[in-house]
BATORRO-360672 format. One record per residue: x, y, z of N, C-alpha, C, O, CB in turn; residue in three letters; residue number from 1. Coordinates in steps of 0.02 Angstrom, whole numbers. Each point is the difference from the previous one (the first is absolute). Glycine has a CB too. Example, Ala and Ser with C-alpha at 12.3 -4.5 7.8 and 13.67 -1.06 7.14 Angstrom:
2
(pt (660,-284,390),(-45,59,0),(45,60,0),(52,-1,33),(-147,-58,29),"ala",1)
(pt (77,112,-98),(42,59,3),(-39,55,37),(25,55,8),(34,-87,-116),"ser",2)
***
This chain:
147
(pt (4649,11288,8153),(8,-66,27),(72,-21,-10),(29,8,-54),(-151,-37,31),"met",1)
(pt (152,1,76),(70,-22,-1),(3,-74,-16),(-36,-40,30),(69,129,54),"ile",2)
(pt (10,-108,-130),(11,-70,-18),(49,-28,52),(57,21,3),(-79,0,-129),"asn",3)
(pt (-2,-70,166),(42,-28,54),(62,-35,-26),(54,7,29),(-157,-21,38),"leu",4)
(pt (97,-24,-122),(58,-35,-29),(54,49,-21),(59,-11,12),(-135,-81,-50),"asp",5)
(pt (55,148,7),(47,50,-23),(33,34,61),(60,14,-1),(-128,4,-104),"glu",6)
(pt (28,-5,157),(26,31,61),(52,-45,33),(53,24,21),(-163,35,-5),"asn",7)
(pt (96,-125,-11),(48,-47,29),(64,-4,-41),(55,0,27),(-151,-66,21),"ile",8)
(pt (89,64,-115),(58,-3,-44),(43,62,9),(61,-6,2),(-126,-63,-84),"ala",9)
(pt (34,128,88),(38,62,10),(36,-2,67),(58,21,3),(-141,42,-73),"asn",10)
(pt (51,-88,123),(32,-4,65),(59,-49,-2),(53,14,29),(-162,12,27),"gln",11)
(pt (100,-81,-90),(54,-50,-5),(59,29,-38),(58,-12,20),(-142,-80,-17),"asn",12)
(pt (72,130,-56),(54,30,-39),(36,51,43),(62,4,-1),(-125,-22,-107),"thr",13)
(pt (26,57,145),(30,52,42),(40,-32,56),(54,24,17),(-148,54,-44),"gln",14)
(pt (69,-132,57),(35,-33,56),(48,-54,-25),(33,-32,41),(-132,56,32),"asn",15)
(pt (103,-34,-138),(42,-50,-32),(-14,-71,26),(46,-40,8),(41,128,-24),"gln",16)
(pt (-150,-102,28),(-20,-68,18),(-17,-38,-63),(-17,29,-51),(-27,10,163),"leu",17)
(pt (50,-104,-108),(-18,-42,-58),(-76,-1,-5),(-34,-14,49),(139,-57,-37),"ile",18)
(pt (-132,86,-71),(-73,-3,-9),(-26,-70,16),(34,-50,-13),(-28,140,-74),"pro",19)
(pt (-66,-93,116),(-29,-64,20),(-5,-49,-57),(7,-60,11),(-69,121,75),"leu",20)
(pt (50,-38,-146),(-8,-45,-58),(64,-36,-21),(-4,-50,-36),(-87,125,0),"gly",21)
(pt (148,-50,57),(63,-30,-21),(34,-41,54),(51,-33,-13),(-38,128,-65),"val",22)
(pt (-38,-93,137),(30,-38,55),(-4,-74,-15),(-51,-25,-24),(21,115,107),"ala",23)
(pt (84,-126,-69),(2,-72,-12),(-11,-38,65),(25,19,53),(52,-1,-151),"glu",24)
(pt (-114,-71,92),(-10,-45,56),(49,-58,-10),(0,-30,-53),(-124,63,69),"ile",25)
(pt (164,-48,35),(48,-55,-9),(-35,-66,-16),(-51,-16,29),(130,75,49),"pro",26)
(pt (-49,-95,-123),(-29,-65,-20),(14,-52,53),(56,-6,25),(-41,36,-145),"ser",27)
(pt (-67,-68,137),(6,-53,50),(21,-66,-33),(16,-49,34),(-103,106,37),"glu",28)
(pt (86,-58,-138),(17,-62,-35),(75,-8,-1),(38,48,-7),(-142,-41,-64),"thr",29)
(pt (125,-70,78),(71,-12,-2),(17,-42,-62),(-43,-36,-26),(50,42,152),"lys",30)
(pt (53,-1,-148),(23,-37,-57),(6,-73,20),(36,-17,47),(25,117,-94),"asp",31)
(pt (-97,-144,12),(2,-71,19),(46,-40,-44),(-4,-62,-2),(-111,73,43),"asn",32)
(pt (161,22,-76),(46,-35,-44),(43,-50,38),(16,-53,-26),(-15,153,-49),"glu",33)
(pt (18,-84,136),(42,-44,39),(-38,-46,46),(30,-34,42),(55,121,-47),"gly",34)
(pt (-151,-90,-3),(-41,-43,42),(-16,-65,-35),(-14,1,-60),(-35,101,115),"glu",35)
(pt (50,-158,-20),(-19,-64,-32),(-76,-3,-8),(-37,41,26),(138,-98,24),"pro",36)
(pt (-123,8,-87),(-71,-12,-11),(-36,-12,67),(28,-32,45),(-3,-15,-159),"tyr",37)
(pt (-85,71,119),(-44,-16,56),(-41,-61,-20),(-19,-7,-59),(14,128,98),"leu",38)
(pt (-10,-163,8),(-40,-60,-14),(-69,12,28),(-8,16,59),(109,-92,-56),"ile",39)
(pt (-152,69,-46),(-69,12,20),(-42,-63,-7),(7,-38,-47),(6,158,12),"ser",40)
(pt (-58,-129,83),(-48,-55,-2),(-70,28,-13),(-50,-34,13),(121,-34,66),"phe",41)
(pt (-76,129,-105),(-65,32,-12),(-43,-39,-50),(-61,3,4),(114,107,20),"ala",42)
(pt (-22,-146,-71),(-37,-38,-50),(7,-76,11),(-9,-39,-46),(26,133,-34),"asn",43)
(pt (-1,-113,141),(12,-70,17),(-66,-39,-3),(-50,21,29),(147,12,44),"tyr",44)
(pt (-96,-89,-107),(-59,-41,-9),(3,-59,49),(30,-52,-15),(-40,85,-107),"asn",45)
(pt (-20,-25,180),(4,-52,52),(-36,-64,-20),(18,-54,25),(-13,144,59),"thr",46)
(pt (-53,-86,-129),(-36,-61,-22),(46,-46,-40),(-8,-61,3),(-99,126,-5),"lys",47)
(pt (153,-37,-35),(45,-40,-41),(65,-19,36),(33,-48,-19),(-82,104,-81),"leu",48)
(pt (66,-19,150),(65,-8,32),(9,-70,29),(-45,-29,29),(44,151,-2),"cys",49)
(pt (61,-148,-36),(18,-65,26),(64,4,42),(37,-49,4),(-92,-6,-104),"gln",50)
(pt (66,111,130),(63,9,36),(9,-52,55),(57,-21,14),(-63,143,-38),"ile",51)
(pt (-48,-144,55),(5,-51,53),(15,-69,-29),(18,-46,37),(-99,112,31),"glu",52)
(pt (76,-74,-134),(14,-63,-32),(72,-6,-25),(21,-52,-26),(-141,47,-7),"asp",53)
(pt (159,59,40),(70,-3,-22),(36,-52,43),(-9,-3,61),(7,125,-98),"leu",54)
(pt (44,-162,5),(35,-54,35),(76,6,-8),(24,38,-41),(-124,-113,24),"ile",55)
(pt (135,37,57),(73,-4,-2),(30,70,3),(-11,37,48),(5,-144,-113),"lys",56)
(pt (45,126,14),(34,65,0),(-40,54,-36),(25,56,-8),(83,-117,11),"asn",57)
(pt (-169,46,-25),(-40,49,-36),(-16,63,42),(5,55,-27),(-53,-149,-39),"gln",58)
(pt (29,87,130),(-12,61,39),(63,42,7),(-2,62,-3),(-88,-123,65),"pro",59)
(pt (146,29,-53),(64,35,6),(16,37,-65),(22,58,1),(19,-143,82),"lys",60)
(pt (-53,52,-140),(12,31,-66),(-46,60,-10),(22,52,-26),(14,-164,-20),"ala",61)
(pt (-99,106,67),(-47,56,-7),(22,59,42),(2,57,-24),(-95,-138,3),"ala",62)
(pt (110,68,83),(22,54,45),(65,31,-24),(7,61,2),(-64,-118,94),"leu",63)
(pt (103,17,-117),(65,25,-25),(-11,46,-60),(32,52,-6),(25,-158,48),"lys",64)
(pt (-102,85,-88),(-15,40,-59),(-32,67,20),(18,52,-27),(-33,-157,-40),"thr",65)
(pt (-33,103,113),(-33,62,22),(48,46,36),(-3,61,-8),(-105,-124,18),"leu",66)
(pt (153,35,30),(50,41,33),(45,34,-51),(17,59,6),(-19,-135,95),"ile",67)
(pt (22,38,-152),(42,28,-53),(-36,57,-35),(30,53,-13),(25,-165,-3),"met",68)
(pt (-119,103,1),(-39,52,-34),(-5,62,44),(7,57,-24),(-72,-144,-39),"ile",69)
(pt (52,77,127),(-9,57,46),(64,34,22),(-2,52,33),(-98,-109,5),"gly",70)
(pt (158,28,-55),(63,31,22),(48,16,-58),(41,46,6),(-55,-107,101),"thr",71)
(pt (11,23,-162),(50,7,-52),(-27,18,-69),(38,10,-47),(27,-91,110),"ser",72)
(pt (-131,86,-70),(-29,16,-65),(-20,73,0),(-46,21,36),(4,-140,-51),"ile",73)
(pt (77,158,-27),(-12,72,-5),(-30,19,-67),(-24,56,-9),(119,-38,88),"phe",74)
(pt (-93,-64,-127),(-28,12,-67),(-16,-68,-32),(20,-52,26),(45,161,-39),"ser",75)
(pt (-99,-108,-43),(-16,-62,-36),(64,-37,-18),(1,-62,3),(-107,115,-49),"ile",76)
(pt (158,-18,27),(63,-32,-19),(31,-39,57),(36,-48,-12),(-18,140,-70),"asp",77)
(pt (-31,-72,144),(29,-33,58),(-26,-71,10),(34,-41,32),(-21,152,19),"asp",78)
(pt (-72,-127,-78),(-25,-68,7),(49,-49,-33),(20,-49,30),(-140,91,-29),"phe",79)
(pt (140,-27,-63),(46,-43,-36),(68,-1,33),(32,-52,6),(-94,76,-113),"lys",80)
(pt (86,35,130),(65,4,33),(3,-43,63),(53,-24,19),(-40,140,-64),"lys",81)
(pt (-71,-126,77),(-3,-39,61),(-27,-71,-12),(-23,-33,47),(6,139,16),"asn",82)
(pt (19,-128,-126),(-21,-67,-19),(-72,-17,18),(-16,-57,19),(134,23,-6),"asn",83)
(pt (-162,83,-18),(-71,-11,9),(-32,4,-69),(-8,53,-29),(8,-4,148),"ile",84)
(pt (-18,-108,-145),(-30,-3,-67),(-74,16,4),(-37,-29,40),(122,-56,-76),"asp",85)
(pt (-106,132,-6),(-70,21,-4),(-30,-25,-64),(30,8,-54),(-6,95,123),"arg",86)
(pt (-82,-135,-65),(-33,-26,-59),(-70,28,-4),(-39,-7,47),(108,-98,-42),"phe",87)
(pt (-86,136,-62),(-70,24,-8),(-46,-59,-9),(18,-51,-29),(23,159,-22),"pro",88)
(pt (-102,-101,76),(-49,-54,-8),(-62,28,-37),(-17,59,5),(58,-117,101),"ile",89)
(pt (-73,13,-142),(-60,18,-38),(-62,-15,41),(1,-40,46),(58,17,-154),"asp",90)
(pt (-111,56,90),(-65,-10,33),(-35,-59,-34),(-52,8,-32),(42,115,62),"lys",91)
(pt (40,-182,-22),(-29,-60,-32),(2,-58,49),(37,1,49),(-1,39,-163),"ser",92)
(pt (-76,-90,100),(-3,-59,43),(-14,19,72),(-38,46,14),(118,-104,-90),"gly",93)
(pt (-50,21,122),(-10,14,71),(31,66,22),(-16,26,53),(14,-148,-34),"asp",94)
(pt (48,149,-60),(30,65,16),(-51,56,3),(10,49,35),(95,-88,-89),"tyr",95)
(pt (-160,31,19),(-50,53,-2),(-28,17,69),(-23,56,12),(-6,-92,-127),"ser",96)
(pt (32,-13,161),(-23,13,70),(41,55,33),(-25,38,41),(-11,-158,-33),"gln",97)
(pt (99,124,-26),(45,49,30),(-18,72,-19),(16,47,36),(74,-133,-37),"leu",98)
(pt (-123,94,-55),(-17,66,-26),(-68,24,24),(-20,56,-16),(89,-81,-84),"phe",99)
(pt (-105,-16,138),(-70,14,16),(-12,68,33),(-52,31,-14),(38,-152,26),"ser",100)
(pt (58,145,30),(-11,64,35),(48,54,-22),(9,50,35),(-51,-114,62),"arg",101)
(pt (73,55,-155),(50,47,-25),(-28,40,-58),(-45,-22,-35),(137,-54,73),"leu",102)
(pt (-64,134,-49),(-19,42,-57),(22,-31,-66),(45,-42,-1),(-38,142,74),"gly",103)
(pt (-39,-80,-126),(14,-27,-67),(72,14,-23),(28,-38,-39),(-148,52,11),"glu",104)
(pt (150,40,52),(66,20,-24),(57,-30,41),(58,16,-12),(-110,89,-27),"asp",105)
(pt (37,-149,86),(51,-30,43),(37,-55,-39),(-31,-45,-29),(-37,72,133),"ile",106)
(pt (134,-24,-103),(41,-53,-28),(24,-44,57),(44,19,39),(-7,54,-137),"glu",107)
(pt (-67,-131,103),(16,-46,54),(62,-40,-17),(10,-20,-57),(-132,13,89),"leu",108)
(pt (164,-4,18),(63,-35,-8),(4,-56,51),(-38,-3,48),(95,107,-92),"met",109)
(pt (-10,-150,32),(13,-52,49),(75,-6,12),(41,12,-45),(-146,-74,10),"glu",110)
(pt (121,43,95),(69,-17,18),(-2,-73,23),(-37,-18,45),(68,139,-11),"ile",111)
(pt (10,-162,-67),(4,-70,19),(44,-5,63),(54,28,3),(-69,-66,-124),"lys",112)
(pt (-11,2,170),(38,-9,62),(38,-65,-3),(58,-2,-22),(-144,68,87),"leu",113)
(pt (54,-120,-43),(29,-67,-3),(-54,-47,-24),(-58,6,20),(142,19,72),"gln",114)
(pt (-65,-73,-134),(-49,-47,-24),(-58,35,-34),(10,39,-47),(21,-117,138),"gly",115)
(pt (-91,66,-68),(-60,30,-30),(-22,64,35),(-49,31,-22),(14,-146,-10),"glu",116)
(pt (69,137,84),(-23,59,38),(17,64,-37),(52,6,-34),(-36,-70,141),"ser",117)
(pt (-61,112,-101),(6,64,-36),(-25,58,42),(-42,-8,44),(27,-54,-152),"arg",118)
(pt (43,121,94),(-27,63,25),(-30,35,-61),(35,10,-50),(51,1,147),"ile",119)
(pt (-150,7,-93),(-33,36,-54),(-8,72,24),(-21,13,56),(-41,-117,-98),"phe",120)
(pt (79,151,-2),(2,70,21),(-4,46,-61),(3,-22,-57),(65,-10,157),"tyr",121)
(pt (-75,95,-86),(11,52,-49),(37,56,36),(-3,6,61),(-102,-36,-130),"phe",122)
(pt (140,70,31),(35,55,31),(-14,65,-37),(-18,0,-59),(108,-78,99),"asp",123)
(pt (-82,132,-4),(-6,66,-30),(67,33,13),(14,24,55),(-142,-15,-39),"ile",124)
(pt (170,-6,-68),(68,24,8),(2,72,23),(42,18,42),(-5,-97,-130),"glu",125)
(pt (-82,121,62),(1,71,20),(-14,9,74),(23,49,31),(-60,-19,-146),"ser",126)
(pt (-1,-76,145),(-14,2,72),(47,-44,40),(0,0,61),(-119,23,-88),"lys",127)
(pt (161,-61,-10),(45,-48,31),(-37,-46,49),(21,-9,57),(73,91,-70),"lys",128)
(pt (-149,-109,-12),(-42,-43,42),(-10,-67,-34),(-15,-3,-60),(-42,103,109),"thr",129)
(pt (65,-153,-10),(-6,-69,-22),(-64,-27,33),(-1,-12,60),(129,-5,-73),"phe",130)
(pt (-180,6,-27),(-65,-21,25),(-7,-76,-6),(-5,-26,-55),(-45,137,23),"tyr",131)
(pt (50,-146,88),(-8,-73,0),(-74,-16,-9),(-42,25,38),(144,-40,36),"ile",132)
(pt (-117,-28,-123),(-69,-21,-12),(-12,-68,32),(-53,-11,30),(51,75,-139),"val",133)
(pt (51,-109,104),(-8,-67,31),(69,-33,4),(45,13,-40),(-164,-24,-4),"ala",134)
(pt (125,-33,92),(58,-45,6),(-29,-70,-2),(-38,-20,43),(110,104,25),"ile",135)
(pt (-52,-121,-120),(-29,-66,-10),(53,-55,6),(57,9,-21),(-143,42,-53),"leu",136)
(pt (66,-106,104),(44,-58,7),(-1,-42,-64),(49,-33,-16),(-69,33,140),"ala",137)
(pt (-36,0,-159),(-8,-41,-60),(-9,44,-61),(-34,51,2),(-17,-142,67),"asn",138)
(pt (81,70,-123),(-5,37,-63),(-71,-4,-27),(-31,-53,3),(153,30,-27),"his",139)
(pt (-147,77,-3),(-67,1,-30),(4,-25,-72),(51,8,-33),(-85,88,106),"leu",140)
(pt (-20,-127,-96),(-5,-23,-69),(-10,61,-46),(-42,42,13),(-6,-154,24),"glu",141)
(pt (88,115,-89),(-7,57,-46),(-45,-15,-59),(-35,45,-24),(148,-10,57),"thr",142)
(pt (-114,-96,-56),(-41,-18,-58),(-39,-63,15),(10,-53,-31),(73,106,-48),"lys",143)
(pt (-125,-48,126),(-40,-58,21),(-51,-17,-54),(-39,43,-21),(55,-12,143),"lys",144)
(pt (-15,-93,-144),(-49,-23,-49),(-62,-25,36),(2,-49,37),(89,18,-118),"asn",145)
(pt (-146,65,70),(-63,-20,32),(-43,-32,-54),(-17,33,-50),(23,59,138),"lys",146)
(pt (-24,-155,-79),(-39,-35,-50),(-68,-17,27),(-41,-30,-35),(144,-17,-15),"arg",147)
***
């Protein structure tokens, strides 16, 4: 009985072809080091969103911030370099609503726009993705006393 793998290996050696097991398939992945963050609405909470309630220059501030993130933010350090302050938020008070459809390991952040308006989001730096959870016109209560 002839071993087919051995027979193919012998033919490849004789013909000086690269054995099938060592052939490389070109990688389709590209280096995203020079790519800005992508903005995703995959975790957007439409029930909480107040984007239609933004007034005066708040919509402009929101759009300007998102444009900056999608064009000039290449790493976490770039947020500070571009004067975008990120603040972590706790799962307390009315903020807990923002966490309702998110995994336990998500660190939710906020960006203050103008007045009380905020963008709530989380990002995954390794994927360079900025996930918007909600855009609110009014600040949420963090330590609401319920009596």
